[in-house]
C-alpha positions in Angstrom: -21.3 -65.4 -16.6 -20.6 -61.1 -18.1 -24.4 -60.6 -17.6 -24.2 -61.5 -14.3 -20.8 -59.2 -13.4 -23.1 -56.6 -15.1 -25.9 -57.2 -12.6 -23.5 -57.1 -9.6 -21.8 -53.6 -10.5 -25.1 -52.1 -10.9 -26.4 -53.5 -7.7 -23.3 -52.2 -6.2 -23.4 -48.6 -7.8 -27.4 -48.2 -6.3 -26.1 -49.3 -3.1 -23.4 -47.1 -3.4 -26.0 -43.8 -4.4 -28.3 -44.9 -1.8 -25.7 -45.1 1.0 -24.2 -41.4 0.2 -28.1 -40.4 0.1 -28.4 -41.7 3.6 -24.9 -39.9 4.7 -26.1 -36.7 3.3 -29.6 -36.8 4.6 -27.5 -37.5 7.8 -25.5 -34.7 8.1 -28.4 -32.3 7.0 -31.1 -33.5 9.5 -28.1 -33.8 12.4 -26.6 -30.2 12.5 -24.5 -30.8 15.4 -22.7 -33.1 13.4 -21.0 -30.6 11.4 -18.8 -30.0 14.1 -18.4 -33.6 15.1 -16.7 -36.9 13.9 -18.9 -39.1 11.2 -18.4 -42.8 11.7 -18.7 -45.1 9.1 -18.6 -49.4 8.9 -19.7 -52.3 7.5 -22.1 -54.7 9.2 -21.8 -59.0 8.7 -23.7 -58.7 5.9 -21.0 -55.7 4.3 -23.5 -53.0 4.3 -22.3 -49.8 5.3 -23.8 -47.7 7.9 -22.9 -44.5 9.2 -23.3 -42.6 12.5 -21.8 -39.8 14.9 -21.5 -42.5 17.6 -18.0 -44.1 17.9 -17.8 -48.0 16.7 -14.1 -49.6 17.1 -14.8 -51.5 13.8 -15.7 -47.8 12.3 -13.3 -45.3 10.5 -14.2 -41.8 10.3 -15.3 -40.2 7.3 -13.4 -37.0 6.2 -16.1 -34.7 5.4 -14.6 -31.6 3.2 -16.6 -28.3 3.7 -18.2 -26.8 0.5 -17.0 -23.4 -0.8 -19.4 -21.0 -3.1 -17.6 -19.3 -5.7 -18.5 -15.8 -7.2 -17.8 -14.1 -10.5 -16.5 -10.5 -10.1 -17.8 -8.2 -11.7 -16.1 -4.6 -11.1 -12.6 -4.1 -9.8 -12.9 -0.5 -8.0 -8.9 -0.3 -6.7 -6.4 -2.9 -5.5 -8.5 -3.9 -2.8 -12.1 -3.2 -3.1 -14.5 -5.2 -6.2 -17.7 -5.9 -6.7 -19.3 -9.4 -6.8 -22.1 -10.6 -9.5 -24.4 -10.7 -6.6 -23.8 -6.9 -5.9 -21.7 -7.4 -2.9 -19.3 -5.2 -2.7 -15.8 -6.7 -1.1 -13.1 -4.8 1.1 -9.9 -7.0 1.1 -9.0 -7.8 5.0 -5.3 -6.9 6.4 -4.2 -5.1 3.6 -4.3 -1.7 1.7 -3.0 -0.7 -1.7 -2.6 3.0 -3.0 -5.4 4.8 -4.1 -7.1 5.1 -7.8 -7.4 8.3 -9.3 -11.6 8.9 -8.4 -13.6 11.9 -9.0 -11.5 14.8 -7.6 -8.9 13.3 -5.7 -5.5 12.3 -7.7 -4.3 8.9 -7.7 -1.0 7.5 -5.4 1.9 6.1 -7.0 1.4 2.3 -7.2 -2.4 2.4 -7.3 -3.1 1.6 -10.9 -0.4 -1.0 -10.7 -2.5 -2.8 -7.9 -5.8 -2.5 -10.0 -4.1 -3.5 -12.9 -1.9 -6.7 -11.1 -5.6 -7.8 -9.7 -7.8 -7.4 -12.9 -5.2 -10.0 -14.6 -5.6 -12.1 -11.6 -9.0 -12.6 -11.6 -9.4 -12.6 -15.1 -11.3 -15.7 -16.2 -11.9 -17.0 -12.6 -13.9 -17.5 -9.9 -13.3 -16.4 -6.0 -14.5 -17.3 -2.3 -14.2 -15.8 0.6 -13.3 -16.2 3.8 -14.4 -13.8 6.7 -12.7 -12.7 10.0 -14.6 -11.8 13.4 -16.0 -8.6 11.6 -18.0 -9.4 8.6 -18.8 -5.9 7.5 -17.2 -2.2 7.5 -19.1 1.2 8.6 -19.3 1.5 4.9 -21.1 -1.2 4.2 -18.7 -3.2 2.6 -18.3 -6.9 3.4 -14.9 -7.5 4.7 -13.2 -11.1 3.5 -10.0 -12.7 2.6 -10.3 -13.2 -1.1 -9.2 -17.0 -3.0 -8.9 -17.7 -6.5 -10.6 -21.2 -7.5 -6.5 -22.4 -7.6 -6.9 -21.7 -3.7 -4.3 -18.7 -3.8 -5.0 -16.0 -0.9 -4.9 -12.6 -3.3 -4.9 -10.6 0.3 -1.5 -12.5 1.2 -0.2 -12.5 -2.8 -0.8 -8.7 -2.5 1.4 -8.3 0.6 4.0 -10.6 -1.2 4.3 -9.0 -4.5 4.9 -5.4 -2.9 1.9 -4.1 -4.1 0.0 -3.1 -0.5 0.9 -2.1 2.7 -0.3 -4.3 6.1 -3.7 -2.9 7.1 -4.3 -4.7 10.5 -7.9 -4.0 12.5 -8.1 -6.1 15.2 -9.8 -8.3 16.0 -9.8 -9.6 12.4 -6.1 -11.3 13.0 -6.5 -14.5 11.1 -3.5 -14.7 8.7 -2.1 -11.9 10.5 1.5 -13.7 10.9 1.6 -15.0 7.4 0.7 -11.2 6.1 3.4 -9.8 8.5 6.0 -12.3 7.2 5.4 -11.6 3.9 5.5 -7.7 4.3 8.8 -8.1 6.0 10.5 -9.6 3.0 8.8 -7.8 0.4 10.2 -4.7 2.2 14.0 -6.1 2.7 13.7 -6.9 -1.0 12.6 -3.6 -2.3 9.5 -5.0 -3.9 6.9 -3.0 -5.2 5.8 0.4 -3.4 8.9 -0.5 -1.0 11.1 0.9 -4.1 9.2 4.1 -4.5 10.4 7.2 -2.9 7.0 8.1 -2.2 6.5 5.3 0.7 9.9 6.2 2.1 10.1 7.0 5.7 9.9 10.7 6.9 11.8 12.1 10.2 9.4 13.7 12.6 10.9 16.8 12.2 9.5 17.0 8.8 6.2 16.5 8.7 5.3 20.5 10.0 6.5 21.3 6.5 5.1 19.1 4.5 1.1 18.1 3.6 1.3 15.0 4.1 -1.8 12.8 2.9 -2.5 9.2 2.9 -0.5 6.7 4.1 2.4 7.5 5.8 5.6 6.2 7.7 7.4 8.5 10.3 10.5 7.9 11.8 11.4 9.7 15.5 12.1 9.5 19.0 9.4 9.1 21.3 10.2 11.3 24.1 6.8 11.9 25.7 3.4 8.8 26.9 0.5 10.8 28.3 -2.7 8.9 28.5 -6.8 9.6 28.7 -10.0 7.4 29.1 -9.8 6.2 25.9 -6.0 6.4 24.1 -2.3 6.3 25.2 -0.4 8.6 23.7 3.1 8.5 22.1 4.7 11.8 21.8 7.5 12.1 18.7 7.4 16.4 19.6 5.2 18.8 20.6 3.3 18.3 17.1 3.0 14.7 16.5 1.8 11.6 18.5 0.6 8.2 17.9 -2.2 7.0 19.7 -3.4 3.4 21.1 -6.8 2.7 22.3 -6.8 0.8 25.3 -8.7 -1.9 24.1 -6.0 -2.7 22.3 -3.3 -2.4 24.6 -3.1 -6.4 25.1 -1.9 -6.7 21.5 1.3 -4.6 22.1 4.3 -5.3 24.6 4.9 -2.9 27.8 3.7 0.6 26.7 6.7 2.1 28.6 9.3 -0.1 27.1 8.9 2.6 24.0 10.1 5.9 25.7 13.3 7.3 24.5 13.4 4.5 21.9 13.4 5.6 18.2 10.4 3.7 16.1 8.8 4.2 12.7 4.8 4.3 13.2 2.9 3.7 9.9 -0.5 4.5 9.3 -2.9 7.5 8.2 -2.1 11.0 9.8 -5.1 13.2 10.9 -4.5 16.8 10.8 -6.4 19.2 13.5 -5.1 22.7 12.7 -1.2 22.3 13.3 -1.7 19.2 15.3 -0.7 15.6 13.9 -1.5 12.8 14.6 -1.6 8.7 14.1 -3.8 5.8 15.0 -1.6 2.7 15.7 -4.5 0.1 15.6 -1.7 -3.3 16.0 2.0 -3.7 16.8 2.9 -4.3 13.2 2.0 -0.6 12.2 4.9 0.3 15.0 8.4 -1.2 14.4 11.2 -0.1 17.0 14.6 0.7 14.8 17.9 -0.8 15.9 20.9 1.1 15.8 
């Protein structure tokens, strides 16, 4: 009697293995099924069948996508790493302060962000999620980086106040979560939001400062002009924020900014005595309430 049970169990295991092999073969040989439903059912003899065709007696098989995990070989700074296959990864949606590099001095919070990332990725592998653009102009792969436990490291950087938003359309996959996280970190003065180096600068003080790196500027928009490629928001006769025309659909009516006091965030370009800042996404321009 016991030998019959063992034989039956062995038969069932072999049968199940065969069915799983059939399912795997079916999926591999039918590319269209990747985005379709897969149905499983048993016939009157109790045998399993799989198909992409609906059957009223069938149930849908849940297929979870597999992920490739990578070992991190090197951490350059808070938002750039290198994998063991030599792929250099630039974290999407965020910007961490710079660390000291060759002849360039480090920025406040840069070493803290790098150390936090080193601790976060110690003894763990990562997987990548991509957005609309796979690579930047420097040849780095653009990605959202996840730990083996499923933590979105990009989002965690913003949540901890160790990075600021840097949204580059059309890469908007996690934009709502990132914006909410930054608002919360800023309100609670976490990380860089408690440091004087990241305090907002009145537009009238820009002339006297040799401002470098990521900057926050506040002032009243007194003029709006346009060119073939850009819309310019004028704060003074020496500073403008510019928005590419191709990005205008992301923004509210540009004329609504006129005579409003706003804060803009980004990198300042200097041309002789003239200063300009490129605004890529509405998250980088904030109307101040009085």
